[in-house]
C-alpha positions in Angstrom: -12.8 -24.9 -13.5 -12.0 -25.5 -9.9 -11.7 -23.7 -6.6 -9.0 -24.1 -4.0 -9.0 -22.6 -0.5 -5.6 -22.0 1.1 -6.2 -21.6 4.9 -3.8 -20.7 7.6 -3.2 -18.3 10.5 -1.4 -15.0 10.0 2.2 -15.5 8.9 1.7 -19.2 7.9 2.9 -18.6 4.4 -0.2 -18.2 2.3 1.0 -15.2 0.3 4.5 -16.8 -0.1 2.8 -20.0 -1.5 0.9 -18.0 -4.0 4.0 -16.1 -5.1 5.9 -19.4 -5.5 3.1 -20.9 -7.6 2.9 -17.8 -9.9 6.7 -17.5 -10.4 6.9 -21.3 -11.1 4.3 -21.0 -13.8 6.1 -18.0 -15.3 9.4 -19.9 -15.4 7.8 -22.9 -17.0 5.9 -20.9 -19.6 6.6 -17.1 -19.8 3.8 -16.7 -22.4 0.5 -18.4 -21.8 -2.9 -17.9 -20.3 -3.3 -15.0 -18.0 -2.3 -15.3 -14.3 -4.2 -12.8 -12.2 -3.7 -12.1 -8.5 -6.5 -10.1 -6.9 -5.6 -8.2 -3.8 -7.1 -5.1 -2.0 -6.6 -1.9 -4.0 -4.3 -0.3 -1.5 -1.8 -3.2 -1.5 -1.6 -4.0 -5.3 1.6 -2.0 -5.9 3.4 -3.6 -2.9 2.3 -7.1 -3.9 3.3 -6.6 -7.5 6.7 -5.3 -6.4 7.2 -8.4 -4.1 6.3 -10.7 -7.0 8.8 -9.3 -9.5 11.5 -8.8 -6.9 11.4 -12.4 -5.6 14.5 -13.3 -7.6 12.9 -16.1 -9.6 11.8 -13.7 -12.4 12.9 -10.4 -13.7 9.7 -9.3 -15.3 6.4 -10.6 -16.7 3.8 -9.9 -19.3 1.6 -12.8 -18.3 1.0 -12.2 -14.6 -0.9 -9.2 -13.3 -1.7 -7.9 -9.8 -5.0 -6.1 -9.8 -7.8 -5.0 -7.4 -11.4 -5.7 -8.2 -12.0 -2.3 -9.6 -8.9 -2.3 -11.8 -10.0 -5.7 -13.1 -13.4 -4.2 -13.9 -11.8 -1.4 -15.9 -9.6 -3.9 -17.8 -12.7 -6.0 -18.7 -14.7 -2.9 -19.7 -11.9 -1.7 -22.0 -12.2 -5.1 -23.8 -16.0 -5.8 -23.6 -17.3 -2.2 -23.7 -18.4 0.3 -21.1 -15.2 2.2 -20.6 -16.4 5.2 -22.6 -18.6 6.4 -19.8 -17.1 9.1 -17.6 -16.0 8.0 -14.1 -17.6 10.3 -11.5 -16.0 11.1 -8.2 -17.5 11.8 -4.8 -17.9 15.6 -5.4 -19.6 15.0 -8.7 -22.1 12.5 -7.1 -22.9 15.1 -4.4 -23.6 17.7 -7.1 -26.0 15.2 -8.8 -27.7 14.4 -5.5 -28.2 18.2 -4.8 -29.7 18.6 -8.3 -32.1 15.8 -7.7 -33.2 17.0 -4.3 -33.8 20.5 -5.6 -35.8 19.2 -8.5 -38.0 16.9 -6.3 -38.2 19.3 -3.4 -41.9 19.6 -3.4 -42.5 15.8 -3.6 -40.1 14.9 -0.7 -41.9 14.3 2.6 -38.9 14.6 4.9 -35.8 15.6 3.0 -37.2 18.5 1.1 -35.7 21.1 3.5 -32.5 19.0 4.1 -30.8 19.6 0.8 -29.1 22.8 2.1 -28.0 21.4 5.4 -24.3 21.0 5.9 -23.2 17.4 5.6 -26.6 15.9 4.5 -25.6 15.4 0.9 -22.4 13.6 2.0 -24.3 11.3 4.3 -26.8 10.5 1.6 -23.9 9.8 -0.8 -22.3 7.4 1.7 -25.7 5.7 2.2 -26.2 5.1 -1.6 -22.6 3.8 -1.9 -23.4 1.3 0.8 -26.6 0.3 -1.0 -24.6 -0.5 -4.1 -21.9 -2.5 -2.4 -24.7 -4.7 -0.9 -26.7 -4.8 -4.1 -29.7 -2.8 -2.8 -31.5 -1.2 -5.7 -34.6 1.0 -5.8 -36.8 -2.0 -6.3 -35.7 -3.4 -3.0 -36.6 -0.1 -1.3 -40.0 -0.3 -3.0 -40.5 -3.8 -1.6 -39.8 -2.5 1.9 -42.2 0.4 1.3 -45.1 -1.5 -0.3 -44.4 -5.0 0.7 -47.7 -5.7 2.3 -47.2 -7.3 5.8 -43.6 -6.3 5.7 -44.2 -2.6 5.0 -43.1 -0.2 7.7 -45.6 0.7 10.4 -43.9 3.9 11.5 -45.0 6.9 9.5 -41.6 8.5 9.8 -39.9 5.4 8.5 -42.4 5.2 5.6 -41.7 8.8 4.6 -38.0 8.2 4.9 -38.1 5.2 2.6 -40.3 7.1 0.2 -37.8 9.9 -0.1 -34.8 7.6 -0.3 -36.5 5.6 -3.1 -37.5 8.7 -5.1 -34.0 10.3 -4.9 -32.3 7.0 -5.6 -34.3 6.4 -8.8 -33.6 9.9 -10.2 -29.9 9.7 -9.1 -29.5 6.4 -10.9 -31.2 7.8 -14.0 -28.8 10.8 -14.0 -25.8 8.5 -13.8 -26.9 6.0 -16.4 -26.9 8.3 -19.4 -23.3 9.5 -19.2 -21.4 8.6 -16.0 -20.3 5.5 -14.2 -20.0 5.4 -10.4 -17.0 3.6 -8.9 -19.5 1.5 -6.9 -21.1 0.3 -10.1 -17.8 -1.0 -11.6 -18.1 -4.4 -9.9 -21.7 -4.8 -11.2 -20.5 -4.0 -14.7 -17.7 -6.5 -14.2 -20.2 -9.2 -13.2 -22.4 -8.5 -16.2 -19.5 -8.4 -18.8 -17.3 -11.2 -17.5 -18.8 -13.7 -20.0 -17.8 -11.4 -22.9 -14.2 -11.1 -21.8 -11.5 -13.1 -23.5 -9.0 -11.9 -20.9 -10.4 -14.2 -18.3 -11.1 -17.2 -20.5 -9.1 -20.1 -19.0 -7.2 -17.6 -16.7 -5.8 -18.7 -13.4 -7.0 -16.5 -10.5 -5.5 -16.1 -7.0 -7.3 -14.0 -4.4 -5.3 -12.9 -1.3 -5.4 -10.3 1.4 -9.1 -10.2 2.1 -10.9 -10.8 5.4 -14.3 -10.7 3.9 -16.2 -9.8 0.7 -19.2 -7.6 -0.1 -22.1 -9.1 -2.1 -20.8 -7.3 -5.2 -17.4 -9.0 -4.8 -19.0 -12.3 -4.1 -21.0 -12.1 -7.3 -17.7 -11.4 -9.2 -16.0 -14.4 -7.6 -18.9 -16.6 -8.5 -18.6 -15.7 -12.2 -14.8 -16.2 -12.0 -15.4 -19.7 -10.6 -17.4 -20.5 -13.8 -15.3 -18.8 -16.4 -11.6 -19.2 -15.3 -9.7 -22.5 -15.2 -9.0 -22.2 -11.5 -9.6 -19.9 -8.6 -7.4 -20.0 -5.4 -8.6 -18.1 -2.4 -6.3 -17.5 0.6 -8.1 -16.9 3.9 -6.7 -16.2 7.4 -8.3 -19.0 9.5 -7.1 -21.4 12.1 -9.1 -24.3 10.5 -11.8 -25.0 7.9 -15.3 -24.1 9.1 -18.4 -25.8 7.7 -21.5 -23.7 7.4 -23.1 -25.3 10.3 -20.1 -24.9 12.6 -19.2 -21.3 12.5 -17.5 -19.7 15.4 -19.4 -17.2 17.6 -19.9 -13.7 16.4 -17.5 -12.3 19.0 -14.7 -14.7 18.2 -11.6 -13.7 16.4 -12.1 -15.6 13.1 -15.9 -15.1 12.7 -15.8 -12.6 9.8 -13.4 -14.7 7.7 -15.1 -18.0 8.6 -18.4 -16.5 7.4 -16.8 -15.5 4.1 -15.3 -19.0 3.8 -18.7 -20.7 4.4 -20.4 -18.5 1.8 -17.7 -19.1 -0.8 -17.8 -22.8 -0.2 -21.6 -22.9 -0.4 -21.4 -20.9 -3.6 -19.0 -23.3 -5.2 -21.2 -26.2 -4.2 -24.3 -24.5 -5.7 -22.5 -23.8 -9.0 -21.2 -27.4 -9.2 -17.6 -26.3 -9.1 -15.3 -28.8 -7.4 -13.4 -27.4 -4.4 -10.3 -28.4 -2.5 -8.7 -27.2 0.7 -5.0 -26.7 1.6 -4.4 -26.1 5.3 -1.1 -24.5 6.4 -1.0 -25.8 9.9 2.5 -25.0 11.3 3.4 -24.9 14.9 5.5 -21.8 14.4 4.5 -19.7 11.3 7.5 -18.7 9.1 7.0 -15.0 9.7 7.5 -15.4 13.4 10.3 -18.0 13.4 12.9 -15.5 14.8 10.3 -13.6 16.9 9.0 -15.9 19.7 7.1 -13.0 21.4 5.1 -12.2 18.2 4.6 -16.0 17.6 3.1 -16.3 21.1 1.0 -13.2 20.7 -0.4 -14.5 17.4 -1.1 -18.0 18.7 -2.7 -16.9 22.0 -4.3 -13.5 21.1 -7.9 -14.8 21.3 -7.2 -17.1 24.3 -5.2 -14.7 26.5 -2.3 -17.1 27.2 0.3 -15.7 29.5 3.9 -15.4 28.1 6.4 -17.7 29.8 9.7 -16.0 29.2 12.2 -18.7 30.2 14.8 -16.0 30.2 13.9 -14.8 26.7 12.9 -11.2 25.9 9.5 -11.1 24.1 10.7 -8.2 22.0 7.3 -6.5 22.4 6.9 -3.0 23.9 3.7 -1.1 24.7 4.2 2.6 24.6 1.4 5.2 25.3 1.7 8.4 23.3 -0.1 11.7 24.1 -1.1 12.2 20.4 -0.2 11.0 16.9 2.7 13.5 16.6 4.3 12.2 19.8 3.8 8.6 18.6 5.5 9.4 15.3 8.4 11.2 17.0 9.0 8.3 19.4 9.0 5.9 16.5 11.4 8.0 14.5 13.8 8.3 17.4 13.7 4.5 18.1 14.3 3.8 14.4 17.1 6.3 14.0 15.2 8.3 11.4 14.4 11.5 13.5 18.0 12.8 13.7 18.5 12.4 9.9 15.2 14.1 9.2 15.8 16.9 11.6 19.2 17.6 10.1 17.7 17.6 6.6 14.9 20.0 7.6 17.4 22.4 9.3 19.6 22.2 6.2 16.7 23.3 4.0 15.9 26.3 6.2 19.5 27.4 6.3 19.6 27.2 2.5 16.5 29.4 2.2 17.8 31.9 4.8 21.2 32.2 3.0 19.6 32.4 -0.5 16.7 34.9 0.2 17.8 37.2 3.0 20.4 39.1 0.8 17.7 39.9 -1.8 15.5 41.5 0.9 18.1 43.9 2.2 
């Protein structure tokens, strides 16, 4: 088991490096231990498409591109827990409404709020945030009955009382039959040790600027169970825990995530290594000097010295989103084709349907 951090500014080639490593392993041994690339859920399809269309391979059964939640479902299918019914946002709101109506007489502040428009949605968002940051009802009780740390404001005390009461009943309703999307990472952390899928697997993590406590717990288990974990982070340089940038600086969120991951690896006794991609001109901006200058000097406000070159950057103010999209389509040459296509559809409908109405 080992951890490697790949650090570089935007466009320095971190994702390309990971793609090359995975394709090289696939060429050497098409069938072997799993190769798993973890990316944000919204970019998993695009990343997988880029991997298989790189030209080095035509397909793979060994490598997978997954998000954290999709990995959780894969592990639960193997180790148990997938039989519980996933519950969506509307289902959770219905359960919360049921709990509030049942506990209406015991609630000090929220008893009359259950029928207010938007209250259930706000409560659902709050509990989702609690789960991402591993706040359970016991922590609310500590805040409520924690001696010297207990709230001094009566309103805050009543609010914590109601939140704790509703949260406990809500979790009890979910436990019997349903599984919340926000609980999948907790299930993943608990069941990782039972999964053969991740035994001796090689893991790459890319595309994240930071991690929630739930995701950090999963990464910690992956460090112990898999053969190697590679984490790509957008940073200008490595930051030790005692030398983080200021909170208002550009790289602060990612530097904080790096420091926590590095500290976690040290606590777990997992050896770590750092690869720094320090290039004067990142490959992504090799033919775009204006963008290269903007990326390098964004946080330092360095003035562009043209030397007769066009930066290639235009700032356009649009009245609204529709005007912005129309301007973009016109510049890209898409608007005329789309307009002709839409007119063609209306002409077809007119010719097809008008005779039947006469």
